[in-house]
N, C-alpha and C positions, 0 to 999 in steps of 0.2 A: 504494500500500500504506500509506504513512504520511500521505499528503496526498490529500484528495479532489479537489483541483484538478489538472488535467493540466498539463503543461509549456507547452502552447499558451495556457493561460489566464493564465499569469503575465506581468506587465508587464515589458518590457525583456528578454525571453528570445528575441527574434527574431534569427536569425542574419544577420550582415552580411558583405559581401564585403570590407570594409575593415579587418577585425580582423587583429591580428598574433598569432602563436603562438610560444611559447618552449619548447624542450626544454632544461631547465637542466643545469648541470654536475652530475655525479654520477648523472644519469639515463641508463638504458640501455633502448633499445627495439628490438624485433625486429618487422619488418613494414613495409609501405608507408605513406607519408603523402601525402595529397592535401589541398591547401589553396587557397582562393581569395584569401586575404590573405597578407601577408608572413610568413615563417617563419625563425626563428633556432634553430640547433642549437648548444648549448654542451656537450651530453652526447654519448652514443654512439648511433648508429642503424645497425642492420643491416637494410637494406631500401632501397627506392627512394623518391625524393621527386618528386612532381608538383605544381608550384606555379604558379598563374596570376599571381603577383606576384614579389616579390624574395625570394631565398633567401640567408641569411647563415649561414656556418659559422664559428663563433667560434674563437678561438685554441686552445681546449681541445676543440673539437668534432671528432668522428670520424664519417665516413659511409662505410659499406661497401655501396655500391649506386650506382645511377644517379641523377643529379640533373637535373631539367628545370624551367625557369622563365622568366620574363620577363627578369630580371636576377639576377646572383649575385655575392656577395663571399665569397671563400674565404680564411680566415685559419688554418684548421686542416688536417685531413687528410681527403682524399677518395680512395677506391679505387673507381673506376667511371667511366662516361661522364658528361660534363657537357654538356647542351644548353641554350643560352640564346638567346632571340630577340633580345636587345639587348646590353647590356654585361656582360662577364664580367671580374672583377678577381681576380687571384691576388695577395694581399697578402703582405708580408714574413713569412717563416717558414712559409708554407703549403706543403703537400706534396700533389701530385695525381699519382696513378698511374692513367692512363686517357686516353681520347680526349676532345678538346674540340671543341665546335661552337658558334660564336657569331658575331654580326654585328660586334661590337667586342671586342677583347681587350686587357687591360692586365696586364702581368706585372712585378712589382717584382723588383729584382735578387736578393734573398735568398729568393725563392720557388723551389720545386723542382717541375718538371713533367716527367713521363715519359709519352709517348704521342704521338698524332697530333693535329694541329690543323686544323680545317676552318672557314674563314671563310665565312659565309653572307650573302647579300644579303637585303634586306627583302622582295623579291619572292618568294623561295623559302624564307624563314625558317620559315613555318608548315608547310611540307610536305616539302621536300627540301633536302639539302645541296647545295652547289655541285658537289661531285664527282659526286653522283647525276645532276644536271642535265647535266653534261658527258658522262657515259656515255650518256645518252639522245640527246644531239646526235650523238655518235659513231655510235651504232646507226642513227640516221636517215640519216646520211651514207652508211653502208654500204648501206643499202637503196636509196637513190636513185642510187648510183653504178653 
């Protein structure tokens, strides 16, 4: 409308998978976020996060929804399920109300966590939790007995 060039014609406008996104303090969003790059939330999000890289919830960050990603550092408040394929860190002063699923978990003494924790192995990290795999083994044993 204002420019005859399309966005694909502009140099430097190609999306990359290595970029980082920031939701700043004082910003509130409603809806799901999907990102291929790192994501930092310092504001408020009511919705789910699906990230292919690292998710950081800052000390003033609030997320009301599920969080999934490769890694996560939580310093603020999350109400919902957190699923991480690698390392999940609950930093001092963080508050998590919901279930956790991670290959590695680090919780600092002043962090608050209310929920269940499922440790996953790298072999089942992409598709199933360890508890789900154990249930399938139990069912198989029942069938073969």
